[in-house]
C-alpha positions in Angstrom: 156.6 141.8 19.0 159.3 139.2 18.9 159.6 139.1 15.2 162.8 141.1 15.3 164.4 139.2 18.2 167.5 137.2 17.5 168.1 133.6 18.5 168.0 132.9 22.2 170.7 131.0 24.1 168.3 128.5 25.6 164.6 127.9 26.4 164.9 129.8 29.8 166.1 132.9 28.0 163.3 132.7 25.5 160.7 132.3 28.4 162.1 135.3 30.2 161.9 137.5 27.1 158.3 136.3 26.5 157.2 137.1 30.1 158.8 140.6 29.8 157.0 141.3 26.6 153.6 140.1 28.1 154.1 142.4 31.1 155.0 145.4 28.9 152.0 144.7 26.6 149.4 144.6 29.5 150.8 147.3 31.8 153.4 149.7 30.2 152.4 150.0 26.5 150.8 153.3 25.4 147.0 153.5 26.1 144.8 152.3 23.3 141.7 154.1 22.0 139.6 150.9 21.9 140.0 150.6 25.7 139.1 154.3 26.3 142.7 155.3 26.7 143.4 152.4 29.2 145.8 149.5 29.2 144.6 145.8 29.2 145.6 145.4 32.9 143.1 148.1 33.8 140.3 146.1 32.2 141.3 142.8 33.8 139.5 141.9 37.1 140.7 138.6 38.5 138.1 136.3 40.1 138.7 135.0 43.6 139.5 131.3 44.0 136.3 130.8 46.1 134.1 132.3 43.4 135.4 130.1 40.5 132.9 127.6 39.2 134.5 124.2 38.7 132.8 122.2 36.0 132.3 118.5 36.7 134.1 115.9 34.7 131.8 114.4 32.0 132.7 111.1 30.5 131.2 109.6 27.3 128.7 106.8 27.8 131.2 104.3 26.4 133.8 105.2 29.0 133.8 104.6 32.7 136.1 105.8 35.4 138.9 103.3 36.3 138.5 102.2 40.0 141.3 102.8 42.4 143.3 99.7 43.3 142.6 98.1 46.7 145.1 99.1 49.4 146.1 95.5 50.0 146.8 94.9 46.3 148.8 98.1 46.0 150.8 97.3 49.1 151.4 93.7 47.9 152.6 94.9 44.5 154.9 97.5 46.0 156.5 95.0 48.4 156.8 92.3 45.7 158.8 94.7 43.6 160.9 95.9 46.5 161.8 92.6 48.2 161.7 89.1 46.6 162.1 87.6 50.1 159.1 89.5 51.3 157.1 88.0 48.4 157.6 84.5 49.8 156.5 85.6 53.3 153.4 87.3 51.8 152.5 84.2 49.9 152.8 82.0 53.0 150.7 84.5 55.0 148.1 84.5 52.2 147.9 80.7 52.3 147.5 80.7 56.1 144.7 83.3 55.8 142.9 81.1 53.3 143.1 78.2 55.7 141.8 80.4 58.6 139.0 81.8 56.6 137.7 79.1 54.2 134.5 80.9 53.5 136.3 83.7 51.8 136.1 83.1 48.1 138.3 84.8 45.5 136.6 87.5 43.5 135.5 86.5 40.0 137.5 88.0 37.1 135.5 89.6 34.4 135.1 87.4 31.3 137.3 88.2 28.4 135.2 89.2 25.4 135.3 86.4 22.7 136.6 87.2 19.3 133.9 87.5 16.5 133.0 84.3 14.8 134.1 84.3 11.1 131.9 83.2 8.3 132.1 79.4 7.8 131.0 79.5 4.2 127.7 78.5 2.7 124.3 80.3 2.9 123.5 82.6 5.8 120.3 84.1 7.4 119.8 87.5 8.9 116.9 89.6 10.0 115.9 93.1 9.0 112.9 95.3 10.1 110.9 96.6 7.2 110.8 100.5 7.3 107.6 102.5 6.7 108.5 103.0 3.1 108.3 99.3 2.4 111.6 99.5 0.6 114.5 97.6 2.4 118.1 98.1 1.5 120.7 95.4 2.0 124.3 95.6 0.7 123.5 98.2 -1.9 120.3 96.8 -3.3 116.7 97.7 -2.6 114.1 95.0 -1.8 110.5 96.2 -2.3 107.7 94.6 -0.3 105.3 97.5 0.1 104.3 99.7 3.1 101.7 97.1 4.2 104.6 95.1 5.7 106.2 98.0 7.6 107.4 97.0 11.0 107.6 93.3 10.1 110.7 91.3 10.7 112.0 90.1 7.3 114.3 87.1 7.3 116.9 86.9 4.4 118.1 83.5 3.3 121.1 84.3 1.0 124.0 82.8 -0.8 125.9 83.9 -3.9 123.2 82.5 -6.2 119.8 83.4 -4.8 118.1 85.5 -2.0 114.8 84.4 -0.4 112.7 86.8 1.7 110.6 85.2 4.4 108.2 86.3 7.1 107.5 83.8 9.8 109.0 81.0 7.7 106.7 81.8 4.7 108.6 82.7 1.6 107.5 86.0 0.0 109.8 86.2 -3.0 113.1 84.9 -4.4 115.6 86.9 -6.4 118.9 86.3 -8.0 121.7 87.2 -5.5 124.0 90.2 -6.0 126.1 89.3 -2.9 129.7 88.3 -3.1 131.6 86.1 -0.7 132.9 89.3 1.0 129.3 90.6 1.4 128.2 87.3 3.0 131.2 87.3 5.4 130.4 90.9 6.4 126.7 90.2 6.9 127.5 87.1 8.9 129.8 88.9 11.3 127.2 91.7 11.8 124.1 89.7 12.8 124.0 86.7 10.6 123.8 83.0 11.3 124.3 79.8 9.4 121.2 79.2 7.2 118.9 76.2 7.4 117.7 74.3 4.3 116.5 76.3 1.3 112.9 77.3 1.5 112.5 76.0 -2.1 111.8 72.4 -3.0 114.8 70.4 -4.1 115.4 70.4 -7.8 115.1 67.1 -9.6 117.6 68.0 -12.3 119.3 71.0 -13.9 117.3 70.9 -17.1 114.3 72.8 -15.5 114.3 76.3 -14.0 111.8 78.5 -12.3 111.2 82.2 -12.2 108.5 84.4 -10.6 106.6 87.0 -12.5 103.5 89.1 -12.1 100.8 88.7 -14.8 99.7 92.0 -16.3 96.1 93.0 -16.8 96.1 91.5 -20.3 97.2 88.1 -19.0 100.7 88.4 -20.3 104.1 87.9 -18.6 107.5 89.2 -19.7 110.2 86.6 -20.3 113.5 87.2 -22.2 112.2 90.5 -23.6 109.0 89.0 -25.0 105.4 89.1 -23.7 104.0 85.6 -23.5 100.3 84.7 -22.8 99.6 83.1 -19.4 95.8 83.6 -19.0 93.7 86.6 -18.9 92.0 85.3 -15.7 95.4 85.4 -14.0 95.8 89.2 -14.6 97.5 91.0 -11.6 98.4 87.7 -10.0 101.9 86.6 -8.9 102.9 83.2 -10.4 105.8 80.8 -10.5 106.7 79.8 -14.0 108.3 76.3 -14.3 110.3 76.4 -17.6 111.0 73.2 -19.4 112.6 73.0 -22.8 109.3 72.7 -24.6 106.7 73.7 -21.9 105.8 76.6 -19.6 103.9 75.7 -16.5 102.2 78.5 -14.5 102.0 77.6 -10.8 100.6 79.1 -7.6 103.7 80.3 -5.6 102.3 79.0 -2.3 100.6 75.8 -3.1 102.4 75.0 -6.4 99.0 74.2 -8.0 99.1 74.0 -11.7 97.2 77.0 -13.2 98.0 76.9 -16.9 100.3 75.2 -19.3 101.7 76.8 -22.5 104.3 75.8 -25.1 107.7 77.3 -24.6 108.7 79.5 -27.6 112.0 80.6 -26.1 115.5 79.4 -26.9 116.7 77.2 -24.0 120.0 79.1 -23.6 118.1 82.3 -23.0 115.9 80.5 -20.4 119.0 79.8 -18.3 119.9 83.5 -18.3 116.5 84.8 -17.2 116.4 87.3 -14.4 115.7 85.5 -11.1 116.1 82.0 -12.6 116.7 79.3 -10.1 116.7 75.4 -10.1 113.2 74.2 -10.3 111.4 72.0 -7.7 109.4 68.9 -8.4 106.6 69.2 -11.0 103.2 70.1 -9.7 100.9 67.4 -8.6 97.8 67.1 -11.0 94.5 68.0 -9.4 92.4 65.0 -8.4 89.1 66.8 -8.9 87.8 67.1 -12.5 88.9 70.1 -14.5 86.2 71.8 -16.5 87.1 72.8 -20.1 85.3 73.9 -23.2 85.7 72.6 -26.7 84.2 73.6 -30.1 83.2 70.7 -32.4 84.8 70.9 -35.9 83.1 70.5 -39.2 82.8 66.7 -38.6 81.4 67.0 -35.1 84.6 66.0 -33.4 86.3 67.5 -30.4 89.8 67.0 -28.9 90.7 67.0 -25.2 94.2 66.1 -24.0 95.1 64.9 -27.5 92.1 62.5 -27.4 89.5 62.8 -30.0 85.8 62.2 -29.3 83.2 62.1 -32.1 79.9 63.8 -31.6 77.0 63.9 -33.9 76.8 66.4 -36.8 74.2 68.2 -34.8 77.1 69.7 -32.7 79.1 71.0 -35.7 80.6 74.4 -34.7 78.9 74.3 -31.2 80.8 74.7 -27.9 80.4 71.9 -25.4 81.6 71.6 -21.8 83.8 68.7 -20.7 84.8 67.5 -17.2 88.2 65.9 -17.3 89.1 63.5 -14.5 92.1 61.1 -14.2 90.2 58.3 -16.0 87.2 59.7 -17.8 85.9 62.5 -20.0 82.3 63.7 -19.2 80.7 65.7 -22.0 77.5 67.7 -21.5 75.2 67.3 -24.5 71.6 68.2 -25.1 70.4 64.6 -24.4 72.4 64.4 -21.2 76.0 63.8 -20.1 78.1 61.4 -22.0 81.1 59.7 -20.3 84.0 58.1 -22.2 87.2 56.5 -20.9 90.4 58.5 -21.1 93.1 57.0 -23.4 95.8 59.6 -22.6 97.4 60.9 -19.4 98.6 64.3 -20.8 97.8 67.4 -18.7 95.1 69.9 -19.8 96.8 72.7 -21.8 93.8 74.8 -22.7 90.7 75.5 -20.7 88.7 78.0 -22.7 87.6 77.4 -26.3 89.4 79.1 -29.1 87.5 81.7 -31.1 86.5 80.5 -34.7 88.5 81.9 -37.5 86.8 84.4 -39.8 86.2 83.2 -43.3 86.1 85.7 -46.1 83.0 85.4 -48.3 83.8 84.8 -52.0 81.3 86.3 -54.5 
């Protein structure tokens, strides 16, 4: 061992001492029991040069071997460095060769890769393939569309306010955005592109918002921590809720058909903070076909439709009648036949089904 050796004069003296120690260790040291009383040199059998197996050079797929320079190019480089005068003669000779051989074209230089395009600002679009789980992750957030859409290409329209998910240009859902400007810039550099116009209709003003909710089996939706009645017939259906200061309108997300209208019991400040709230599009277009409703006549034989009262005979006190509401008329089905009256209001229909009568306690 060299642990006890003193400092060496130079590197050559150190190398000589190390070589002497290796030779002594392998050939002259006392035999060892682990080698059957032999020395390491007795166990070493050198392999002939011809028997050695040389492994081929393996390069990663991202690397390629650098081609050797052409002889003419190497010669020209060497002479250019050695003699400036020869550089001028070589240039003249090159020009004469080009005149002699006009068909010879210079080799094309490989194109220099362009720098990545930075995010110009504004909304972006990018595509993702839905996995088999139906749960797609983007920038730390999961987007659930269900296993039925596995393998489909989902287009994201995103900015710092809202994210829309589309398939083939058809909007599936809209959510409040969790993306920052740094997230948008990173997604754009990855595989993003400048976004087209928003898939939502343009808002008329800022005093109306919309959200999307799923109606539960009892016909209720959750808004601002409260369960509000939409309609029992809409149970299990996805609806767009247009929220005005005093009115809730339940719309079909695809056709924007008006399904139900309810009074808005929420404080307007809370409406602006609802999860997934976004600027609302134009109001729904009223249906041109008649809407069928039911009304119960009161104790005077009077019904009310769209804030318009129609007097029936006392024969219909407490009875339920069917009314077809069009843009200009009310058609009431009675025992003696239909009765049509002219509409005096243009208010939308708020209730379709008749209310149940209140129970009256009997006084003895």
